[in-house]
PAKOLSE-623435 format. One record per residue (C-alpha): z, y, x. Coordinates in Angstrom, 3 decimals. Each point is the difference from the previous one (the first is absolute). Example, Ala and Ser with C-alpha at 12.3 -4.5 7.8 and 13.67 -1.06 7.14 Angstrom:
<pts>
        z        y        x
    7.800   -4.500   12.300
   -0.660    3.440    1.370
</pts>
This chain:
<pts>
        z        y        x
  -41.745  -32.734   38.125
   -1.668    3.334   -0.334
    1.281    2.892   -1.751
   -2.630   -0.532   -2.615
    0.729   -3.747   -0.320
    4.167    1.419   -0.714
   -1.436    2.576   -2.583
   -1.735   -2.747   -2.036
    2.882   -2.163    0.092
    2.754    2.641   -0.746
   -2.385    1.175   -2.894
   -0.062   -3.555   -1.763
    3.865   -0.049    0.375
    0.088    3.395   -1.599
   -1.814   -1.357   -2.713
    1.901   -2.840   -0.404
    3.411    2.270   -0.351
   -1.536    1.993   -2.572
   -0.972   -2.678   -2.015
    3.578   -1.668    0.182
    1.413    3.409   -0.808
   -2.206    0.773   -2.972
    0.550   -3.505   -1.433
    4.161    0.073    0.397
    1.006    3.321    0.545
   -2.403    1.693   -2.318
   -0.750   -2.281   -2.519
    2.052   -2.631   -0.413
    3.377    1.648    0.353
   -1.232    2.665   -2.870
   -1.383   -2.803   -2.109
    3.401   -1.244   -0.012
    1.217    2.834   -1.936
   -1.642   -1.066   -2.891
    1.384   -3.135   -0.100
    3.018   -1.647   -2.165
    3.164    0.864    2.124
    2.256   -2.906    0.880
    1.951   -1.757    3.011
   -3.065   -1.726    0.982
   -2.498    2.725   -0.388
    2.572    2.072    2.102
    0.081   -2.845    2.713
   -3.631    0.062    0.473
   -0.352    3.838    0.236
    2.761    0.318    2.189
   -1.845   -2.436    2.325
   -3.285    1.539   -0.389
    1.635    3.396    0.528
    1.198   -1.201    3.543
   -3.213   -1.384    0.639
   -1.356    3.124   -0.767
    1.997    2.012    2.345
   -1.117   -2.344    3.004
   -3.676    0.424   -1.114
    0.492    3.747   -0.425
    1.473    0.506    3.657
   -2.537   -2.714    1.717
   -2.674    1.985   -1.637
    1.428    3.145    1.659
   -0.168   -1.969    3.418
   -3.485   -1.268   -0.324
   -0.864    3.728   -0.508
    1.343    1.159    2.976
   -1.303   -2.951    2.078
   -3.541    0.623   -1.500
    0.369    3.878    0.997
    0.717   -1.018    3.342
   -2.716   -1.938    0.223
   -2.290    2.787   -1.189
    1.684    2.118    2.758
   -1.066   -2.090    2.606
   -3.245   -0.384   -1.041
   -0.373    3.669   -0.500
   -2.450    0.462    2.868
   -2.575   -0.801   -2.046
   -2.948    2.440   -1.553
    2.059    0.961   -3.069
    0.689    3.451    1.609
    2.711    2.491    0.630
    0.819    0.920   -3.705
    0.418   -3.949   -0.938
    2.236    0.019    2.750
    1.912    3.072   -0.954
    0.389   -1.910   -3.277
    1.742   -2.978    1.374
    2.256    2.122    1.731
    1.095    1.841   -3.297
    0.053   -3.489   -1.573
    2.744   -1.383    2.809
    1.831    3.483   -0.975
    0.127   -1.195   -3.641
    1.019   -3.448    0.896
    3.049    1.136    1.946
    1.145    2.889   -2.524
   -0.604   -3.359   -2.620
    2.254   -1.964    1.755
    2.574    2.742    0.855
    0.142    0.450   -4.009
    0.718   -3.522   -0.617
    3.465    0.859    1.019
    0.362    3.607   -1.026
   -1.664    1.400   -2.878
   -2.187    2.762    1.257
    0.918    3.619   -0.431
   -3.043    2.255   -1.764
   -0.841    1.418    3.194
   -0.409   -3.555    1.393
   -1.785   -1.041   -3.361
   -2.580    2.705    0.488
   -0.435   -0.656    3.856
   -0.890   -3.727   -1.062
   -2.103    1.093   -2.794
   -2.202    2.495    2.566
   -0.116   -2.998    2.416
   -1.591   -2.308   -2.493
   -2.381    2.469   -1.143
   -0.998    0.871    3.315
   -0.105   -3.983    1.144
   -2.569   -0.425   -3.161
   -2.033    2.755    0.989
   -0.352   -0.627    3.667
   -0.592   -3.697   -0.124
   -2.760    0.634   -2.438
   -2.041    2.393    2.332
   -2.345   -3.175    1.235
   -0.873   -0.425   -3.647
   -0.851    3.745   -0.055
   -2.266   -0.553    2.655
   -1.688   -3.243   -1.138
   -0.173    1.413   -3.585
   -3.817    0.410    0.310
   -0.925   -3.397    1.081
    2.554   -2.350   -1.425
    0.831   -0.084   -3.565
    3.516   -1.792    0.812
    0.868    3.278    1.554
    0.474    1.571   -3.528
    2.126   -2.527   -1.147
    2.613    0.407    3.085
   -0.519    3.678   -0.585
    1.308   -0.463   -3.578
    2.450   -2.420    0.937
    1.537    2.769    2.748
   -0.346    2.574   -2.731
    1.903   -2.092   -2.476
    2.920   -0.250    2.889
    0.229    3.389    0.352
    0.626    1.344   -3.778
    2.858   -1.578   -0.569
    1.635    1.011    3.516
   -1.542    3.563   -0.685
    1.909   -0.158   -3.328
    3.300   -1.143    1.198
   -0.419    2.306    2.831
   -0.042    2.851   -2.463
    3.057   -1.276   -1.682
    1.928   -0.423    2.899
   -1.057    3.510    1.415
    1.021    1.359   -3.500
    3.432   -1.634    0.100
    0.645    1.099    3.568
   -0.719    3.841   -0.503
    1.911   -0.115   -3.497
   -3.732    1.202   -1.752
   -0.640   -1.242   -3.181
   -2.801   -2.973    0.524
   -3.193   -0.594   -2.053
    0.658   -3.605   -1.698
   -3.770    0.393   -1.736
   -1.667    0.464    3.264
    2.116   -3.091    1.739
   -0.915   -2.335   -3.201
   -3.927    1.330    0.164
   -0.106   -0.813    4.174
    1.695   -3.461   -0.838
   -2.285   -0.958   -2.773
   -3.371    1.175    1.645
    1.240   -1.768    2.913
    0.207   -3.282   -1.621
   -3.437    0.254   -1.572
   -1.387    0.788    3.454
    1.787   -2.886    1.207
   -1.772   -2.373   -2.940
   -3.007    1.426    1.371
    0.284   -0.722    3.500
    1.052   -3.843   -0.299
   -2.897   -0.624   -2.706
   -2.632    1.763    1.849
    1.208   -2.123    3.397
   -0.176   -3.159   -2.267
   -3.412    0.706   -1.565
   -1.499    0.784    3.236
    1.671   -3.587    1.230
   -1.853   -1.501   -3.115
   -3.253    1.602    0.514
   -0.343   -1.117    3.463
    0.445   -3.918   -1.047
   -2.077    0.390   -2.859
   -2.727    1.940    0.642
   -3.832   -1.495    1.330
    0.536   -1.391    3.445
    3.818   -0.320   -0.454
    1.860   -3.106    0.279
    0.687    0.105   -3.414
    3.237   -0.663   -2.141
    0.470   -3.508    1.419
    0.871    1.557    3.532
    3.214    1.544   -1.529
    1.519   -3.755   -0.488
    0.888   -1.615   -3.453
    3.663    0.327    0.885
   -0.397    3.909    0.112
   -2.229    0.132   -3.020
    2.169   -2.215   -1.975
    3.228    2.360    0.973
   -1.906    3.220   -0.705
   -1.002   -1.457   -3.578
    3.745   -1.649   -0.533
    1.581    3.266    0.998
   -1.939    2.408   -1.827
   -0.045   -2.213   -3.500
    4.120   -0.252    0.319
   -0.219    3.639    0.261
   -2.504    0.626   -2.697
    1.992   -2.450   -2.325
    3.244    1.546    0.894
   -1.029    3.295   -0.758
   -1.407   -1.081   -3.370
    3.120   -1.966   -0.954
    2.860    2.266    1.156
   -1.824    3.614    0.964
    3.103    2.011    0.449
    1.818   -2.465    2.108
   -3.597   -0.370    2.145
   -0.238    3.801    0.159
    3.722    0.384    1.305
   -0.651   -3.236    2.505
   -3.282    1.794    1.335
    1.888    3.146    0.743
    2.794   -1.713    1.527
   -2.148   -2.110    2.018
   -2.618    1.639    1.267
    0.582    3.551   -1.544
   -3.123   -0.027   -1.816
   -0.652    2.215   -2.847
    0.135   -1.524   -3.653
   -2.540    2.717   -1.076
   -2.697   -2.809    0.093
   -0.623   -2.919   -2.420
    2.613   -2.419    1.555
   -2.733   -3.015   -0.241
   -1.887    2.074    2.120
    2.299   -0.699    2.744
   -0.424   -3.734   -0.007
   -3.786    0.559    0.633
    0.440    2.109    2.611
    2.472   -2.153    1.590
   -2.680   -2.772   -0.039
   -2.448    2.327    1.609
    2.501    1.189    2.573
    0.477   -3.625    1.128
   -3.339   -1.425   -0.064
   -1.476    3.534    1.498
    2.716    0.202    2.965
   -0.529   -3.174    0.822
   -3.852    0.288   -0.014
    0.624    2.924    2.048
    1.868   -1.751    2.437
   -2.813   -2.407    0.996
   -1.841    2.915    1.567
    2.612    2.682    0.887
    3.327   -1.777   -0.060
    2.157    2.747    1.601
   -1.102    2.560   -2.603
    0.491   -2.331   -2.927
    3.609   -0.926    1.486
    0.453    3.859    0.034
   -0.874    0.228   -3.554
    1.895   -2.921   -1.484
    3.228    1.342    1.601
   -0.472    3.185   -1.376
   -0.636   -1.873   -3.442
    2.971   -1.861    0.373
    2.315    2.648    1.344
   -0.747    2.011   -3.268
   -0.173    3.282   -1.172
    3.151    2.754    0.124
    2.651   -2.779    0.406
    3.382    1.588    1.494
    0.457   -2.743    2.602
   -0.197    0.980    3.561
   -1.458   -3.182    1.040
   -2.749    0.114   -2.765
   -1.036    3.314    0.904
   -0.224   -0.787    3.922
   -1.669   -3.086   -0.928
   -2.669    1.980   -1.874
   -0.587    2.452    2.814
   -0.521   -3.057    2.222
   -2.705   -1.089   -2.385
   -1.577    3.238    0.086
   -0.050   -0.142    3.955
   -1.322   -3.344    0.068
   -2.949    0.731   -2.628
   -0.910    3.444    1.752
    0.072   -1.369    3.377
   -2.322   -2.942   -1.074
   -2.390    2.935   -1.071
   -0.492    0.652    3.676
   -0.143   -3.385    1.412
   -2.803   -1.405   -2.006
   -3.593    0.975   -0.286
   -0.344    0.641   -3.555
   -3.584    0.939   -0.606
   -1.951   -1.996   -2.467
   -1.800   -1.844    2.792
    2.995   -1.418    1.657
    1.277   -0.926   -3.566
   -2.886   -1.893   -0.753
    0.369   -1.783    3.604
    3.628   -0.847   -1.083
   -1.133   -1.354   -3.282
   -2.724   -2.236    1.650
    2.661   -1.747    1.747
    1.528   -3.145   -1.191
    3.729    0.547   -1.460
    2.650   -2.862   -0.221
    2.851    1.226   -2.125
</pts>
């Protein structure tokens, strides 16, 4: 098997692990908070908690394998800055593993924050080079910026704690809030570009996405929208706990956004699977969540998507040639 094939397989494993982590650890266990307490509920929640712990560990393991696959393939055209970003990501992974056994000191937390910021920015360098020719590059730059802002806020807080100086909580809140908006912009833009690729004149049409993907997007979007209308406070908490998304927007809009993301990223997958996989990994990993496994997965998603910009000829003529090809999905 080629290293490219290994990267493709591990990215799919990572997506599956993230779906399980989101549905079990970040949502189901949090929904249980709002359920009536009782022996049966306690037993079910306990079982979910044990499964969630296994899923969380599997997620870290799969992320490490995916990172190793990217290292094995790093002789491609992504450039030295992107490779340096992989090295910083590996350092962050080691630090995250060590922190699972011992709580990090303020100095170590500051170092991990610096690694996260440096990795996100270096991994996005291919997107800087491609920004003039590829609209997906703007989305990837937004996602990389969003990954760096909460880490930068945490870095400032950890640095203040290590030095004993007074922090600036208002600045940290501002950085994380702006990062959440930028995160949404990146995911929505990449998804919208995927939708445009399939519905534009000469494109394969929405049918190429597949009926099950369209149905899944509609069902999940409708469920999120109805939940937001029926219990807005609970839905807002679950959005924050599950994906770190800001609740400043009208909550039903997240249902519309979820439907667009599912259909759009599936559409992008038809033409540029690695880029779509990377954006999907970042979206499922969420924004600004404290789990080291999710931070690692998000950086790997940025690495996948940014490297894909170097691999493909993203010129309009090439995209039209791709759109003319028969698609089976």
